[in-house]
C-alpha positions as a Markdown table, in Angstrom:
| # | Residue | x | y | z |
|---|---|---|---|---|
| 1 | Unk | 43.9 | 33.7 | -59.2 |
| 2 | Unk | 43.2 | 31.6 | -56.1 |
| 3 | Unk | 43.6 | 32.7 | -52.5 |
| 4 | Unk | 47.1 | 31.2 | -52.2 |
| 5 | Unk | 48.3 | 33.3 | -55.2 |
| 6 | Unk | 46.8 | 36.6 | -53.9 |
| 7 | Unk | 49.3 | 39.1 | -52.5 |
| 8 | Unk | 48.5 | 41.9 | -50.1 |
| 9 | Unk | 48.6 | 45.5 | -51.3 |
| 10 | Unk | 51.6 | 46.0 | -48.9 |
| 11 | Unk | 53.5 | 43.2 | -50.7 |
| 12 | Unk | 52.5 | 44.6 | -54.1 |
| 13 | Unk | 53.8 | 48.1 | -53.1 |
| 14 | Unk | 57.0 | 46.6 | -51.7 |
| 15 | Unk | 57.6 | 44.7 | -55.0 |
| 16 | Unk | 56.9 | 47.8 | -57.1 |
| 17 | Unk | 59.3 | 49.9 | -55.0 |
| 18 | Unk | 62.0 | 47.2 | -55.1 |
| 19 | Unk | 61.7 | 47.1 | -58.9 |
| 20 | Unk | 62.0 | 50.9 | -59.1 |
| 21 | Unk | 65.1 | 50.8 | -56.8 |
| 22 | Unk | 66.6 | 48.1 | -59.0 |
| 23 | Unk | 66.3 | 50.6 | -61.9 |
| 24 | Unk | 68.3 | 53.1 | -59.9 |
| 25 | Unk | 65.4 | 55.2 | -58.7 |
| 26 | Unk | 64.6 | 56.2 | -55.2 |
| 27 | Unk | 61.4 | 57.5 | -53.5 |
| 28 | Unk | 61.1 | 61.2 | -52.8 |
| 29 | Unk | 58.3 | 63.0 | -51.1 |
| 30 | Unk | 57.3 | 66.6 | -52.0 |
| 31 | Unk | 55.1 | 69.0 | -50.1 |
| 32 | Unk | 53.5 | 71.5 | -52.3 |
| 33 | Unk | 51.1 | 74.4 | -51.6 |
| 34 | Unk | 47.4 | 73.6 | -51.7 |
| 35 | Unk | 46.4 | 75.8 | -54.5 |
| 36 | Unk | 42.7 | 75.3 | -53.6 |
| 37 | Unk | 43.1 | 76.7 | -50.1 |
| 38 | Unk | 41.6 | 80.1 | -49.4 |
| 39 | Unk | 44.9 | 81.3 | -48.0 |
| 40 | Unk | 46.8 | 80.4 | -51.1 |
| 41 | Unk | 44.1 | 82.0 | -53.4 |
| 42 | Unk | 44.1 | 85.2 | -51.3 |
| 43 | Unk | 47.9 | 85.5 | -51.4 |
| 44 | Unk | 48.1 | 84.7 | -55.2 |
| 45 | Unk | 45.4 | 87.4 | -55.8 |
| 46 | Unk | 47.3 | 89.9 | -53.7 |
| 47 | Unk | 50.6 | 89.1 | -55.5 |
| 48 | Unk | 48.9 | 89.5 | -58.9 |
| 49 | Unk | 47.4 | 92.8 | -57.9 |
| 50 | Unk | 50.8 | 94.0 | -56.6 |
| 51 | Unk | 52.5 | 93.1 | -59.9 |
| 52 | Unk | 49.7 | 94.6 | -62.0 |
| 53 | Unk | 50.0 | 97.9 | -60.0 |
| 54 | Unk | 53.8 | 98.1 | -60.3 |
| 55 | Unk | 55.5 | 100.4 | -62.7 |
| 56 | Unk | 57.3 | 97.3 | -64.1 |
| 57 | Unk | 54.1 | 95.4 | -64.7 |
| 58 | Unk | 54.7 | 95.0 | -68.5 |
| 59 | Unk | 58.2 | 93.6 | -67.9 |
| 60 | Unk | 57.0 | 91.3 | -65.1 |
| 61 | Unk | 54.1 | 90.0 | -67.3 |
| 62 | Unk | 56.6 | 89.4 | -70.2 |
| 63 | Unk | 58.8 | 87.4 | -67.9 |
| 64 | Unk | 55.8 | 85.4 | -66.6 |
| 65 | Unk | 54.7 | 84.7 | -70.2 |
| 66 | Unk | 58.2 | 83.5 | -71.2 |
| 67 | Unk | 58.3 | 81.1 | -68.3 |
| 68 | Unk | 54.9 | 79.8 | -69.1 |
| 69 | Unk | 55.9 | 79.4 | -72.8 |
| 70 | Unk | 59.0 | 77.5 | -71.8 |
| 71 | Unk | 57.1 | 75.2 | -69.5 |
| 72 | Unk | 54.4 | 74.4 | -72.0 |
| 73 | Unk | 56.9 | 73.8 | -74.8 |
| 74 | Unk | 58.8 | 71.3 | -72.5 |
| 75 | Unk | 55.5 | 69.5 | -71.7 |
| 76 | Unk | 54.7 | 69.2 | -75.4 |
| 77 | Unk | 57.8 | 67.3 | -76.2 |
């Protein structure tokens, strides 16, 4: 590829997005918790301790396990 044929990364991204839009897709931005942050880890630990200490902990754990099983089975398809 010579210099005249090279395209900038901006143009490459624009072409890719145009192709995706032509397929009926649109861009979407998601903001998710940073699961590596100390604050998230502390809150998740506190939540887990609260669930474990509750009198409904077995029922709560069964629910969590069923959700996990559903998610994993969907990912395996």
